[in-house]
C-alpha positions in Angstrom: 8.4 12.6 -23.3 7.3 16.2 -23.4 6.2 17.9 -26.6 8.5 15.8 -28.8 7.3 12.4 -27.6 4.1 12.4 -25.6 3.3 9.1 -24.0 -0.3 9.1 -22.8 -1.7 6.4 -25.2 -2.1 2.8 -23.8 0.8 0.4 -24.3 0.1 -2.2 -26.9 1.3 -5.1 -24.8 -0.3 -8.0 -22.9 -0.2 -7.6 -19.2 0.2 -10.7 -17.1 -0.1 -9.1 -13.6 0.4 -6.0 -11.5 2.8 -4.9 -8.8 3.6 -1.9 -6.6 6.9 -3.5 -5.3 9.7 -3.8 -7.9 11.0 -6.9 -6.0 7.7 -8.7 -6.8 7.9 -8.0 -10.5 7.6 -11.1 -12.8 7.8 -11.1 -16.6 4.8 -9.4 -18.1 3.9 -7.3 -15.1 2.8 -3.7 -15.1 4.7 -1.7 -12.4 3.0 1.1 -10.5 5.8 3.4 -9.3 4.4 5.0 -6.1 5.9 8.2 -4.8 5.6 10.2 -1.5 3.3 12.7 -3.3 0.9 9.8 -4.1 0.9 8.5 -0.5 0.3 12.0 0.9 -2.8 12.5 -1.3 -4.3 9.4 0.0 -5.0 7.8 3.4 -1.6 6.6 4.6 -0.4 7.5 8.1 3.3 6.8 7.9 5.6 9.8 8.1 8.1 8.9 5.4 7.8 7.1 2.0 10.1 5.7 -0.6 10.0 7.1 -4.1 9.6 4.0 -6.3 10.3 5.8 -9.5 14.0 5.1 -8.8 13.2 1.4 -9.1 11.7 1.6 -12.6 14.9 0.4 -14.2 15.0 -2.5 -11.9 11.4 -3.3 -12.7 12.2 -3.4 -16.4 15.2 -5.6 -15.7 13.0 -8.1 -14.0 10.7 -8.3 -17.0 8.0 -5.6 -16.5 6.3 -4.7 -19.8 5.4 -1.2 -18.6 5.3 1.2 -15.7 2.8 3.7 -14.5 4.5 6.9 -13.3 3.9 10.5 -12.2 4.3 12.9 -15.1 5.9 15.6 -12.9 8.4 13.1 -11.6 9.5 11.7 -14.9 9.7 14.8 -17.2 13.2 16.1 -17.0 14.7 13.0 -15.5 17.1 11.7 -18.1 17.4 8.2 -16.7 13.6 7.7 -16.7 13.0 9.4 -20.0 15.0 6.7 -21.8 12.1 4.3 -21.0 9.6 6.6 -22.7 8.1 3.9 -24.9 7.2 1.8 -21.9 5.8 4.5 -19.5 2.3 5.5 -18.9 2.2 9.0 -17.3 -0.5 10.0 -14.8 -1.0 12.7 -12.2 -1.7 10.3 -9.4 -0.4 6.7 -9.5 -2.5 5.4 -6.7 -5.6 6.8 -8.2 -4.7 5.2 -11.6 -4.4 1.8 -9.8 -7.8 2.3 -8.2 -9.5 3.4 -11.5 -8.1 0.3 -13.2 -9.5 -1.9 -10.4 -12.8 -0.1 -10.5 -13.0 -0.7 -14.2 -12.4 -4.4 -13.8 -15.2 -4.6 -11.2 -17.6 -2.6 -13.3 -17.0 -4.5 -16.5 -17.1 -7.9 -14.7 -20.5 -7.0 -13.0 -20.4 -9.9 -10.5 -21.2 -9.6 -6.8 -18.7 -8.0 -4.4 -19.0 -9.1 -0.8 -17.2 -6.3 1.2 -16.3 -7.0 4.8 -15.5 -4.2 7.2 -15.3 -3.6 11.0 -12.9 -2.8 13.8 -11.9 -6.4 14.4 -12.3 -9.8 12.8 -12.3 -8.7 9.2 -9.7 -11.1 8.0 -11.1 -14.1 9.7 -14.6 -13.3 8.5 -13.2 -12.8 4.9 -11.5 -16.2 5.0 -14.5 -18.0 6.5 -16.8 -16.4 3.9 -14.6 -17.4 1.0 -14.3 -20.9 2.5 -18.1 -21.4 2.7 -18.7 -20.0 -0.8 -15.9 -22.2 -2.2 -17.3 -25.3 -0.4 -20.6 -24.5 -2.2 -18.9 -24.5 -5.5 -18.5 -20.8 -6.1 -15.4 -19.5 -7.9 -14.1 -17.0 -5.4 -11.5 -14.3 -5.6 -10.6 -12.9 -2.2 -8.4 -10.3 -0.6 -4.7 -11.2 -0.4 -3.8 -11.7 3.2 -5.2 -8.6 5.0 -4.7 -6.3 2.0 -7.5 -3.9 3.0 -6.3 -0.4 2.2 -6.2 1.9 -0.8 -3.4 -0.3 -2.4 -4.5 -3.7 -1.0 -8.1 -3.5 -2.3 -7.3 -2.7 -5.9 -4.4 -5.2 -5.9 -6.8 -7.9 -4.6 -9.3 -7.1 -7.3 -6.7 -7.2 -10.0 -6.0 -10.9 -9.2 -8.9 -11.4 -11.6 -6.7 -10.1 -14.4 -3.4 -11.8 -13.4 -1.6 -15.0 -14.1 -3.7 -15.9 -17.1 -7.0 -15.5 -15.2 -9.9 -13.3 -16.4 -13.0 -12.0 -14.5 -15.1 -14.7 -16.3 -13.2 -17.2 -14.1 -14.9 -15.9 -10.9 -18.4 -15.9 -9.6 -17.9 -13.7 -6.5 -15.3 -11.4 -5.0 -14.8 -11.4 -1.2 -13.0 -8.2 -0.3 -11.8 -7.0 3.1 -12.0 -3.2 3.6 -10.2 -1.3 6.4 -10.0 2.2 7.5 -7.7 4.4 9.6 -8.6 7.9 8.3 -11.9 9.7 7.7 -13.1 9.1 4.2 -10.9 6.0 3.5 -13.7 3.4 3.7 -15.9 5.5 1.4 -13.2 5.6 -1.2 -12.7 1.8 -1.0 -16.5 1.3 -1.3 -16.4 3.4 -4.4 -13.7 1.3 -6.0 -15.6 -1.9 -5.4 -19.3 -1.1 -4.6 -20.6 -4.0 -2.6 -23.6 -6.1 -3.5 -23.4 -7.5 0.1 -21.9 -5.4 2.8 -20.8 -7.0 6.1 -20.2 -4.9 9.2 -18.5 -7.1 11.8 -18.2 -4.8 14.8 -17.3 -1.3 15.9 -14.7 -0.6 18.5 -12.0 1.8 19.5 -9.5 1.6 16.6 -7.3 4.3 15.0 -8.7 6.9 17.3 -5.6 9.0 16.7 -7.0 9.7 13.3 -10.7 8.9 13.5 -11.5 10.7 16.8 -14.2 9.0 18.9 -16.0 5.7 18.8 -18.9 7.7 17.3 -16.6 8.8 14.5 -15.5 5.2 14.0 -19.1 4.1 13.5 -19.7 7.0 11.1 -16.7 6.0 9.1 -17.6 2.3 9.1 -21.2 3.2 7.9 -19.8 4.3 4.6 -19.8 0.7 3.5 -23.5 0.4 4.1 -24.2 3.7 2.4 -22.5 2.5 -0.8 -24.3 -0.8 -1.3 -25.4 -1.3 -4.9 -29.2 -1.1 -5.6 -30.9 -4.3 -4.5 -27.9 -5.3 -2.3 -28.0 -6.6 1.2 -26.6 -5.2 4.5 -25.4 -7.8 6.9 -25.2 -6.4 10.4 -24.1 -7.6 13.8 -27.2 -7.7 16.0 -25.0 -7.8 19.2 -23.3 -4.5 18.4 -25.5 -1.4 18.9 -23.2 0.8 16.8 -23.5 -1.6 13.9 -27.2 -1.8 14.2 -27.2 2.1 14.2 -26.1 1.8 10.5 -29.3 0.1 9.5 -30.8 3.6 8.9 -28.5 4.1 6.0 -29.8 1.2 3.9 -33.4 0.9 2.9 -32.9 -2.3 1.0 -32.8 -5.9 2.4 -31.0 -6.5 5.7 -29.8 -9.6 7.5 -28.6 -9.8 11.0 -26.3 -12.2 12.8 -25.6 -12.6 16.5 -25.2 -14.7 19.6 -26.8 -12.6 22.4 -29.5 -10.7 20.6 -32.3 -12.1 18.4 -30.9 -12.4 14.8 -31.6 -14.0 11.4 -28.5 -16.1 11.7 -27.5 -17.2 15.2 -25.8 -19.8 17.4 -27.4 -21.6 20.3 -26.4 -24.4 22.7 -22.8 -23.4 22.4 -20.3 -25.7 24.0 -16.5 -25.4 24.1 -15.1 -28.9 23.3 -11.5 -27.6 23.4 -9.5 -24.4 23.4 -9.9 -24.1 19.7 -13.1 -26.1 19.1 -16.7 -24.9 19.6 -19.8 -26.9 19.0 -23.1 -25.1 18.5 -26.5 -25.2 16.8 -26.4 -23.0 13.7 -29.8 -21.3 13.0 -30.4 -19.7 9.6 -33.5 -18.8 7.6 -33.0 -22.0 5.6 -32.9 -24.3 8.6 -30.7 -25.3 11.5 -27.9 -27.8 12.0 -25.2 -28.8 14.4 -21.8 -27.3 13.6 -18.3 -27.2 14.9 -15.8 -24.4 14.6 -12.1 -25.1 15.1 -11.2 -21.6 16.1 -10.6 -20.0 19.6 -13.1 -17.7 21.2 -16.7 -16.7 20.9 -15.7 -13.6 18.9 -14.7 -16.0 16.1 -18.1 -17.7 16.4 -19.5 -14.3 15.7 -17.3 -14.0 12.6 -18.5 -17.4 11.5 -22.1 -16.3 11.8 -21.4 -13.3 9.6 -20.0 -15.7 7.0 -23.1 -17.9 7.4 -25.3 -14.9 6.7 -23.4 -14.2 3.5 -23.9 -17.8 2.5 -27.6 -17.6 3.2 -27.8 -14.7 0.8 -26.4 -17.1 -1.8 -29.1 -19.7 -0.8 -26.5 -22.1 0.6 -27.9 -24.8 2.8 -26.9 -24.8 6.5 -25.5 -28.3 6.2 -23.0 -27.1 3.6 -22.1 -24.1 5.8 -21.4 -26.5 8.7 -19.2 -28.6 6.4 -17.1 -25.6 5.6 -16.8 -24.5 9.2 -15.4 -27.9 10.2 -12.5 -27.3 7.8 -11.7 -23.7 9.0 -8.2 -22.9 10.1 -7.0 -19.7 11.8 -5.2 -17.1 9.7 -1.5 -16.7 10.4 -0.9 -14.8 13.8 -4.6 -14.5 14.3 -5.5 -17.0 17.0 -3.1 -19.8 15.9 -2.9 -22.4 18.6 0.7 -23.6 19.2 1.0 -26.7 21.5 4.6 -27.3 22.7 6.1 -30.6 23.6 7.0 -29.3 27.0 3.3 -29.1 27.9 2.4 -25.5 27.6 0.2 -23.9 24.9 0.5 -20.5 23.1 -2.2 -18.6 21.3 -0.4 -16.5 18.7 -2.7 -13.5 18.1 0.2 -11.2 17.5 -0.8 -9.7 14.2 -2.7 -6.7 15.6 -4.5 -5.4 18.6 -7.1 -2.9 19.9 -9.1 -2.9 23.1 -12.0 -4.8 21.7 -9.9 -7.6 20.1 -7.6 -7.8 23.2 -10.6 -8.3 25.6 -12.3 -10.8 23.2 -9.2 -13.0 23.3 -8.7 -12.5 27.0 -12.2 -13.8 27.6 -11.4 -16.8 25.4 -8.3 -17.5 27.5 -10.4 -17.0 30.7 -12.8 -19.7 29.6 -10.2 -22.2 28.7 -9.0 -25.1 30.9 -5.4 -24.5 32.0 -3.3 -24.6 35.2 -2.2 -21.1 34.7 -3.5 -18.4 32.3 -1.0 -15.8 31.1 -1.6 -12.8 28.8 1.4 -11.0 27.2 -0.1 -7.9 25.7 1.8 -5.3 23.6 1.0 -1.7 23.4 -2.1 -0.8 21.4 -1.2 1.9 18.8 -3.2 4.7 17.2 -5.7 5.1 20.0 -5.5 8.9 20.1 -5.6 11.2 23.2 -7.4 8.7 25.3 -4.9 5.9 24.6 -3.6 5.8 28.2 -7.1 5.5 29.7 -8.1 2.9 27.2 -5.1 0.8 28.2 -5.9 1.2 31.9 -9.5 0.3 31.3 -8.5 -2.9 29.4 -6.2 -3.7 32.3 -9.0 -3.3 34.8 -11.3 -5.6 32.7 -8.6 -8.3 32.4 -8.1 -8.1 36.2 -11.8 -9.0 36.6 -11.3 -12.2 34.6 -9.8 -15.5 35.9 -6.4 -14.6 34.4 -3.3 -15.4 36.6 -0.6 -13.3 35.0 -0.6 -10.2 32.8 2.5 -8.8 31.2 2.5 -5.5 29.3 5.1 -4.9 26.7 6.4 -1.5 25.5 5.1 2.1 25.8 1.5 2.5 27.0 1.2 -1.1 27.9 2.6 0.1 31.2 -0.9 1.7 31.7 -2.5 -1.7 31.0 -0.4 -3.1 33.9 -1.3 -0.1 36.1 -5.0 -0.6 35.5 -4.8 -4.3 36.4 -2.8 -3.7 39.6 -5.2 -0.9 40.7 -8.0 -3.5 40.4 -6.2 -6.0 42.6 -4.2 -8.1 40.2 -0.9 -9.0 41.8 0.8 -10.9 39.0 1.1 -7.9 36.6 4.4 -6.8 35.2 5.7 -4.4 32.6 8.5 -4.9 30.1 10.0 -2.0 28.1 10.9 -4.2 25.1 9.8 -7.2 23.2 13.2 -8.9 23.7 13.0 -8.4 27.5 9.6 -10.0 27.6 10.7 -12.9 25.4 13.6 -13.7 27.6 11.6 -13.5 30.8 8.8 -15.7 29.3 11.2 -18.4 28.3 12.3 -18.7 31.9 8.8 -18.4 33.3 6.9 -21.1 31.4 5.6 -24.2 33.1 3.8 -27.3 31.9 0.0 -26.6 31.8 0.4 -22.9 31.1 -1.8 -21.2 28.5 -0.3 -18.1 27.1 -1.9 -15.4 24.9 0.5 -13.2 22.9 -1.1 -10.1 21.4 -0.1 -6.6 20.3 -0.3 -4.0 17.6 1.7 -4.8 14.5 4.2 -2.1 15.1 5.2 -3.5 18.5 6.2 -6.8 17.0 5.1 -9.2 19.7 5.4 -11.9 17.0 9.1 -11.9 17.9 8.1 -13.4 21.3 6.4 -16.3 19.5 9.5 -16.7 17.3 11.7 -16.8 20.4 9.6 -19.5 21.9 9.7 -21.6 18.7 13.4 -21.3 18.7 13.7 -22.3 22.3 11.1 -25.0 22.7 9.9 -27.8 20.4 6.3 -27.9 19.2 4.4 -31.2 19.7 5.8 -33.7 17.2 9.1 -31.9 16.7 12.5 -32.8 18.0 13.1 -31.0 21.3 16.7 -30.3 20.5 17.6 -27.0 18.8 20.8 -25.7 17.3 22.3 -22.4 18.2 25.6 -21.5 16.6 26.5 -25.2 16.2 25.8 -26.0 19.9 22.8 -28.1 20.9 20.8 -27.1 23.9 17.5 -27.7 25.5 15.4 -25.3 27.6 14.1 -26.8 30.8 10.7 -25.6 32.1 10.4 -23.8 35.4 9.3 -26.2 38.2 5.7 -26.2 39.5 
């Protein structure tokens, strides 16, 4: 450290993987010690951050071969200086992680399929990877929904982890999100796309992005950073997405359901709550296909994946084969059928007005004795958040939905909007726990319940409470609570 022992040269060790959480360290990993200063330089919206430099000793105890740390944080810290021979000092740890990932992508040279949009990114990413894998492509894809300035580079670095090399992969399918101006542009610089997919534009993160126009401008960064000769895949049903076409003079491909598009679906039939049958039309031909996911918005996501597959000259028959094997991502439209006769759609991972209304329409089209929506507060919607909640409530009231419950904060405005539009069965709960307790007592056989909310509201706890109280189909209906066995009885018809 310092003048006596500078440590800027690369470590002469083999690196087996990468981690930003000391608890995830495995032998051979390189640990990136993030600090509040790093987070504040980048696009992170939290108000407090942990300084991971204090976990460097723990990382080495777990088998890390080295750690990347901020020079200003390490110099003068006696505890950290004793690890001098295993530290790489930088000015910005997050930027170092990103440069490493960018170098991997650049040296690899393979095609990056980048997927962005206000809703449906993770499902589209998973469907795209499934189709490409079905066609025999070796795919690296984003971990879960790792789509920010840490998640994107960590997803890319899977190509250099666990004994793998970039030569083991044909294509990278990377989800890219944004919550602050400039964030998506930075992600597109880290992994410039050969194929850029824009799923949709809606009111998301307005607290930081401003207006819907600002969201569209931010999302357009992905299209503007397409590599030469690359393709822009755009949602023909979304005017804001089609507005982005002006930023790419190269090849374009469109997908859609309502508007004329290169990749489309016709003769759509709902066979079940989570099963759509349709005729898939692509430039390479058309074929009947089935999609075991709930809602037409997921059909749109599937068409985006089909458009990517078409760019890789994959036959529509193979695309249909892949779609038939699709499954919803965790907490993103999972269908839970309970032994007591009611069904729950767990879409509790996140929420914004566009995604809430898309799922509400899916519920409205489903066959059920009673349709119930339990909707948590939608976060980061900016100064118009209250009005956006009220507007969503008004739209839900116009659908054949029997019951609407709002949970926490501005979800009260959601209920207010529904009531003002004539919906009688609308109720507000101040907490997730209150809503969970009430729902357990309210459920009847034949009910269909959608549970949705922003991640910070934790509406997934309502789903957990139901799983603890009732048996899923095929499970024992008896549960154990503190050693005592009990069974919930459904409310009578």
